[in-house]
C-alpha positions in Angstrom: 13.3 -18.0 -31.8 14.9 -19.5 -35.3 16.2 -22.5 -33.0 12.7 -23.1 -31.5 11.1 -23.1 -35.1 13.8 -25.1 -36.2 13.2 -28.0 -33.5 9.7 -27.9 -34.5 10.4 -28.2 -38.2 12.5 -31.6 -37.5 9.8 -33.1 -35.2 8.2 -36.0 -37.4 4.7 -35.4 -35.6 4.3 -31.7 -36.7 6.8 -32.2 -39.7 3.6 -34.2 -41.3 0.6 -32.5 -40.2 2.9 -29.4 -42.0 2.7 -31.9 -45.3 -0.8 -32.2 -45.0 -3.1 -29.9 -47.7 -6.8 -29.2 -48.2 -8.3 -31.8 -51.2 -10.4 -31.2 -54.0 -13.7 -31.5 -53.8 -14.2 -34.9 -55.7 -18.1 -33.8 -56.7 -18.4 -30.0 -58.5 -20.0 -27.5 -56.8 -23.4 -27.4 -58.5 -24.2 -30.8 -57.0 -24.4 -29.2 -53.4 -26.7 -26.5 -54.5 -29.4 -29.5 -56.3 -29.1 -32.0 -53.4 -29.4 -34.4 -56.4 -29.1 -38.1 -56.0 -25.2 -38.8 -56.5 -23.5 -41.7 -59.1 -22.1 -44.9 -57.6 -18.8 -43.5 -58.8 -19.3 -40.2 -57.7 -20.4 -41.4 -54.2 -17.2 -43.7 -54.2 -14.9 -40.8 -54.2 -16.4 -39.2 -51.9 -16.1 -42.2 -49.2 -12.6 -42.3 -50.7 -12.3 -38.6 -50.0 -13.0 -38.9 -46.3 -11.4 -41.7 -45.5 -8.1 -39.4 -45.9 -10.1 -36.3 -44.5 -10.7 -38.8 -41.0 -7.0 -39.9 -41.5 -5.3 -35.9 -41.7 -7.8 -34.8 -38.9 -6.2 -37.5 -37.0 -3.0 -36.5 -37.5 -3.6 -32.9 -37.3 -5.0 -33.4 -33.6 -1.9 -35.4 -32.5 0.4 -32.7 -33.9 -2.0 -30.1 -32.0 -1.8 -32.3 -28.5 1.8 -32.5 -29.0 2.3 -28.6 -29.3 -0.1 -28.2 -26.6 2.5 -30.8 -24.6 5.6 -28.6 -26.0 3.6 -25.2 -24.9 3.2 -26.9 -21.3 6.4 -27.5 -20.7 8.1 -24.1 -22.5 5.2 -22.7 -20.2 6.7 -24.5 -16.9 10.3 -23.3 -17.8 9.7 -20.2 -18.7 7.9 -19.7 -15.2 10.7 -20.9 -13.7 12.7 -18.7 -15.3 11.2 -15.8 -14.7 11.4 -16.9 -11.0 15.0 -17.2 -11.5 15.8 -13.6 -13.1 13.2 -12.6 -9.9 15.4 -13.7 -7.6 18.8 -12.2 -9.4 17.1 -8.8 -10.2 16.5 -8.1 -6.7 19.8 -9.0 -5.8 21.1 -6.6 -8.1 17.8 -3.6 -7.3 19.2 -0.3 -6.5 17.2 -1.0 -3.2 19.6 -3.5 -2.3 22.7 -1.1 -3.2 21.2 2.1 -1.6 23.5 3.0 1.6 22.2 2.9 4.8 23.2 6.6 5.2 19.9 6.9 2.5 18.3 4.8 5.0 18.4 6.7 7.7 17.4 10.1 6.4 14.1 8.5 4.6 13.6 6.5 8.4 14.3 10.6 9.7 11.1 11.1 8.1 9.0 8.6 10.2 10.7 9.6 13.7 7.6 11.0 16.2 8.0 14.6 17.3 9.2 14.1 21.2 6.9 16.8 22.3 3.6 14.5 20.6 0.4 14.3 22.8 0.1 10.6 22.4 3.6 9.1 22.8 2.0 5.5 21.6 1.5 7.1 17.9 4.7 8.9 18.4 6.2 5.3 18.8 4.3 3.9 16.4 5.8 6.0 13.8 9.6 5.2 15.0 8.6 1.6 14.8 7.6 1.1 11.7 10.5 0.6 9.6 11.5 -2.5 12.0 8.5 -4.4 10.9 9.0 -4.5 7.3 12.2 -6.9 6.5 15.1 -7.8 8.0 17.5 -5.8 6.5 15.5 -2.9 7.7 15.1 -3.9 11.0 19.1 -4.0 11.3 19.4 -0.6 9.4 17.0 1.0 11.4 18.3 -0.5 14.9 21.5 1.1 14.0 20.5 4.6 13.0 20.9 6.2 17.0 19.1 9.1 16.0 15.8 7.0 15.6 15.8 6.1 19.2 16.3 9.6 20.7 13.1 10.1 21.9 12.2 9.4 24.8 8.4 9.3 26.2 6.3 7.6 28.8 3.4 5.9 27.4 0.6 7.1 29.9 -0.9 10.2 28.4 -4.5 10.2 28.4 -4.4 6.4 30.4 -6.8 6.1 33.0 -4.3 4.4 35.5 -2.7 6.1 38.3 0.5 4.1 37.8 3.2 3.6 34.9 3.3 -0.1 33.4 6.4 -1.9 34.4 6.7 -2.4 30.8 8.0 0.8 30.2 10.9 0.5 32.6 12.0 -2.0 29.7 11.0 0.0 26.7 12.8 2.8 27.9 15.9 1.3 28.9 15.6 -0.5 25.7 15.6 3.0 23.1 17.8 4.7 25.5 20.3 1.3 24.4 19.8 1.6 21.2 20.4 5.5 21.0 23.7 5.1 22.6 25.6 8.0 22.6 23.1 10.5 20.9 21.8 13.7 22.2 18.5 13.1 23.6 14.6 14.7 23.8 13.0 13.8 27.1 9.4 13.9 27.4 8.0 13.0 30.8 4.5 14.3 30.4 2.0 11.6 31.6 -1.4 12.6 31.4 -3.4 15.4 30.8 -5.6 14.4 33.5 -2.9 14.6 36.4 -4.2 16.4 39.6 -2.9 16.3 43.1 -4.3 13.4 44.1 -2.2 11.2 41.9 0.7 10.6 44.2 3.3 10.0 41.2 6.2 10.2 44.2 5.7 6.6 45.3 4.9 5.1 41.7 7.9 2.9 41.7 8.0 2.1 37.6 8.1 6.0 37.1 10.2 6.5 39.7 12.5 3.7 37.8 12.1 5.6 34.7 12.8 9.2 36.3 16.5 7.5 37.9 17.2 6.2 34.6 16.9 9.1 32.8 18.4 11.4 35.2 22.0 9.4 35.1 22.1 10.2 31.4 20.8 14.1 32.0 24.0 15.1 30.4 22.7 13.7 27.3 19.5 15.9 27.5 18.9 18.5 24.7 15.3 18.8 24.4 13.2 17.6 27.7 9.9 18.0 28.7 10.1 17.6 32.7 7.5 17.4 35.4 9.5 18.9 38.7 10.1 17.1 41.5 12.6 18.0 44.5 14.7 14.2 42.9 14.8 15.6 40.0 16.5 19.1 41.1 18.7 17.6 43.5 20.2 15.3 40.4 20.1 18.0 37.8 22.3 20.4 38.9 25.1 21.3 37.2 24.6 18.0 35.0 22.8 19.8 31.9 25.8 20.8 29.6 23.7 19.9 25.8 20.3 21.1 27.3 18.8 23.7 24.5 14.6 23.2 25.2 13.5 22.9 28.5 9.9 22.6 29.7 8.4 22.1 33.2 5.1 20.9 33.8 3.5 19.8 37.8 0.7 17.2 38.0 -0.7 19.9 40.5 -2.2 23.8 39.5 0.9 25.6 40.9 4.3 24.7 41.5 7.7 26.7 42.5 10.8 25.5 41.0 13.0 26.7 44.1 16.9 25.2 43.7 19.2 26.1 41.3 18.8 22.7 38.7 18.8 24.6 35.7 21.1 27.8 36.6 24.0 26.1 34.9 23.1 25.0 31.5 25.0 26.9 28.9 23.1 25.6 26.0 19.9 26.8 27.0 18.1 29.6 25.4 14.3 28.0 25.4 12.2 27.7 28.4 8.3 27.3 29.0 6.3 27.0 32.1 3.1 25.0 32.0 0.2 25.3 35.0 1.2 28.0 36.2 4.8 26.7 37.3 6.9 29.0 38.4 10.8 29.5 38.8 13.4 31.9 40.3 17.0 30.5 39.2 17.9 30.0 35.1 20.7 31.3 33.2 18.5 34.2 32.2 21.1 36.2 30.5 21.1 33.3 27.3 16.9 32.8 27.3 15.9 33.7 23.6 12.3 32.0 23.6 10.0 32.2 27.3 7.2 31.3 27.7 4.5 31.2 30.5 0.9 30.5 31.3 1.5 32.0 34.8 -0.8 35.3 35.8 1.6 37.6 36.2 1.0 41.3 37.5 2.5 43.7 34.9 5.6 44.8 36.9 6.1 41.1 37.3 5.9 40.5 33.8 8.3 43.4 33.0 10.6 42.4 36.0 10.9 39.1 34.5 11.9 40.5 30.4 14.6 42.5 32.7 16.6 39.5 33.0 16.6 38.2 29.9 18.9 40.6 28.1 19.1 38.6 25.0 15.1 37.5 24.8 14.0 37.0 21.4 10.0 35.5 21.7 8.2 36.2 25.2 4.7 34.9 25.5 2.8 36.1 28.9 -0.4 36.3 30.9 -0.7 39.4 32.4 -3.1 41.2 34.6 -3.4 44.9 35.6 -2.2 46.7 38.5 -2.3 50.2 37.8 -0.1 51.8 40.7 2.7 49.2 40.2 3.1 50.0 36.6 3.4 53.5 36.7 6.9 53.9 36.8 7.5 51.9 33.7 4.9 54.1 32.1 7.3 56.8 32.5 10.6 55.1 31.4 9.9 52.1 28.9 11.7 49.0 29.4 13.7 48.7 25.7 14.3 45.7 24.6 16.4 45.8 22.1 16.7 42.1 20.5 12.3 41.5 21.6 10.9 40.3 17.9 8.0 38.3 19.2 5.6 39.2 21.9 2.5 37.3 22.7 0.2 38.9 25.3 -3.0 37.5 26.8 -5.1 39.3 29.2 -6.4 38.2 32.5 -8.2 41.0 33.7 -9.5 43.7 31.1 -7.0 46.8 29.7 -4.1 44.9 30.9 -2.6 44.2 27.4 -2.6 48.3 27.1 -0.8 49.0 29.9 1.3 46.3 29.2 2.2 47.7 26.0 2.7 51.5 27.2 5.6 50.1 29.2 7.9 49.2 26.7 10.0 49.9 23.8 10.7 47.2 21.2 12.7 48.4 18.4 13.4 44.6 17.0 9.6 43.9 16.9 8.4 42.0 14.1 5.0 40.0 15.5 3.0 40.8 17.6 -0.3 38.5 19.2 -2.9 39.9 21.8 -5.6 38.2 23.6 -8.0 40.5 24.6 -10.4 40.3 27.6 -13.0 42.9 26.9 -16.3 42.3 27.5 -18.8 43.3 25.0 -21.0 45.9 26.4 -17.5 48.0 27.5 -16.3 48.5 24.4 -12.7 50.1 24.0 -10.1 50.6 21.9 -7.3 51.0 24.0 -5.3 47.8 23.0 -5.4 49.0 19.0 -3.9 52.7 20.5 -1.4 51.2 22.7 -0.4 49.0 19.6 0.3 51.6 17.4 1.7 53.9 20.0 4.2 51.5 20.8 5.2 50.8 17.1 5.7 54.8 16.2 7.6 54.7 19.8 9.6 51.7 18.8 10.1 52.5 15.4 9.5 49.1 14.6 8.4 46.8 11.2 5.5 44.8 12.4 5.0 41.6 9.5 2.3 39.7 11.6 -0.5 41.0 13.9 -2.6 38.4 15.8 -5.9 40.1 17.7 -8.1 37.7 19.3 -11.1 39.1 21.6 -11.3 42.9 21.3 -13.4 45.6 20.2 -12.1 47.4 16.3 -14.0 50.6 16.2 -14.7 51.9 12.5 -11.7 53.1 11.9 -9.5 51.2 13.9 -8.1 48.8 11.1 -7.2 51.1 8.9 -5.2 53.4 11.5 -3.4 50.1 12.4 -2.6 49.3 8.6 -1.4 52.7 8.4 1.3 51.8 10.9 2.2 48.4 9.8 3.2 49.1 5.8 5.2 45.8 5.8 2.6 43.4 7.3 2.0 40.3 5.8 0.3 38.1 8.0 -3.2 39.5 9.4 -5.2 37.6 11.7 -8.5 38.9 13.5 -9.8 35.4 14.8 -12.1 34.7 17.6 -13.7 36.6 19.6 -13.2 39.9 17.3 -16.1 42.4 17.8 -15.0 44.4 14.4 -17.9 45.9 11.0 -16.7 42.9 8.6 -18.3 45.4 5.9 -15.7 48.2 6.7 -12.4 45.9 7.3 -13.3 44.1 3.5 -13.4 47.9 2.4 -10.4 48.8 4.2 -8.4 45.3 2.9 -9.5 46.0 -1.2 -6.2 47.0 -3.0 -7.0 48.9 -5.8 -5.7 47.3 -9.3 -2.5 48.8 -10.7 1.2 49.1 -10.7 1.1 52.6 -9.0 -1.9 53.1 -6.7 -1.1 53.3 -2.9 -3.1 50.4 -0.9 -3.0 49.6 2.8 -0.4 46.4 4.1 0.4 46.3 0.5 2.7 42.8 1.2 -0.1 41.4 3.0 0.1 37.7 2.2 -2.0 35.9 5.0 -5.4 36.7 6.3 -7.7 35.0 8.6 -11.0 37.0 9.4 -13.7 36.0 12.0 -17.2 35.8 10.5 -19.2 38.9 12.5 -22.4 40.0 11.3 -23.5 41.8 9.2 -21.5 40.1 7.0 -21.2 40.8 3.4 -20.2 38.1 1.5 -19.8 40.2 -1.7 -17.4 42.7 -0.3 -15.4 39.6 0.9 -15.1 38.1 -2.6 -14.0 41.6 -4.3 -11.6 41.8 -1.6 -10.2 38.5 -1.6 -10.0 39.0 -5.8 -8.5 42.1 -5.4 -5.5 40.6 -3.6 -5.0 37.7 -5.5 -5.9 39.1 -9.2 -2.9 41.8 -8.6 -1.3 43.6 -11.8 2.1 41.8 -12.1 5.2 43.8 -10.8 2.5 45.9 -9.0 2.6 47.7 -6.3 0.5 45.2 -4.2 1.9 41.8 -3.3 -0.3 38.3 -4.0 -2.5 37.2 -1.4 -1.4 33.4 -0.5 -4.2 32.2 2.2 -7.1 33.3 3.2 -9.6 31.3 6.1 -12.4 32.7 7.1 -13.9 31.5 10.6 -17.0 31.3 12.4 -19.5 30.6 9.4 -23.2 30.1 10.8 -23.7 28.2 7.5 -22.4 27.8 4.2 -25.9 29.4 2.9 -24.9 32.8 3.7 -22.7 32.6 0.4 -24.9 31.7 -2.7 -23.7 29.7 -5.7 -21.6 32.4 -7.7 -19.9 33.5 -4.5 -18.9 30.1 -3.8 -17.6 29.6 -7.6 -15.5 32.1 -7.3 -14.0 31.2 -4.1 -13.6 27.5 -5.9 -11.8 29.8 -9.6 -9.1 31.4 -6.6 -8.6 28.0 -5.2 -8.1 26.3 -8.9 -5.7 28.8 -9.4 -3.3 28.4 -6.1 -4.9 30.7 -3.7 -5.0 28.7 0.1 -8.8 28.8 0.5 -10.0 27.8 3.4 -13.7 28.5 5.6 -14.6 27.2 8.8 -18.0 27.1 10.6 -18.2 28.0 14.3 -17.7 24.1 15.4 -14.0 24.5 13.5 -14.9 22.3 11.3 -13.6 22.8 7.3 -16.9 23.8 4.9 
């Protein structure tokens, strides 16, 4: 700043302007006020002063123009220096010295899920970093784990054949993945049926051939089973951990021993009533099927898997078949999560009666009991297996079931460790009674049912009592510090016919709970958030 001031002071134009001072008026102030006629001498003095003032104004205008010129040149120079500064700062910016490993971690959060139902979306998420700048593209292309999810982009397509461009795309992603373990999703379209003859689809067969040749790298796989596939996979799945099998037709029996030798396989899911005979059953920990099985078929399946931890099945009841298991219940010592879907009424009741599960912590029952045939057998069977197994249930989900006046209280009495309760769609129960049962008394030592309950989902069933609902939530949310009751973390109410069932005070209380940190979600009968 001092050098610029010195330079300006040395400028003759500015120096002359600086020496200009305001002259004294040649006429006394009263003359201005009277507007009187002036004497000749006074007029002469005024003309002389005007001449000097005009000269000074011209000099000041020249000085200002000179300063404006200097300002313009300085602004241009400053702009050029700012551009240079920005370029230099960019070169030493932290983002330019960030190790590629950090970018790899960041980019991994953009990576699509291999199970995505819309592969185009999953691909777009992965491709995003390659469209930002050259350096990001180079880094993204150098990260094999970013490209190891392989999809066929045909989900939802009206075309019956795979585009030829998919062959090149999948080949490119495989090349970028290098030797990285792969997650394969060969699910093509949710609307596939047997009339879509994928067996003669040249692009599909080319993709299948490419992927089968690298099956030794598969870690997770969603497959459409074909005879060619089964022949090629035998003893060539050393990394496979998760297997899901779908089929374009309504039913497929996977024959052969393609998956018998897969030393890491622990999770199997079968869709569209797919059946399979040969698996490394002893090492399976998670198994799910939507095939309709009899009780004996499902129990026999369980017997094959001594290390099973999570099991999901659809069953229908054939009483004569299950009598042997009822007399000597099947004990599965490691099973923690059980999901049962009834195809016929009372199937779940008979199924639970055939099991002893000492490690069970989660039960999901999807019933099939007509509303005009009230039955609480599912509840009695649930209570019985819990007591027989001496297990500690932490999660209970029930759908399409009948609840008696005391059913909920009876179930909660045998589940003191319960953390999640889901009385969802299709349940018939007394909502007011349920709200009353779930109320937690205030106090440090007062006992209550389900004292550790943290997540609650209820269906809005008439007669609905909004005040009882709000009071129950408040009792579970505003608990005594250090008390017997664990604070509720989330509450969901579904199948609400109209928000008008709540008055303004009820909604205000719910908003208060939400503002304090409780997750409160209300859904209408269409599943839309209110």
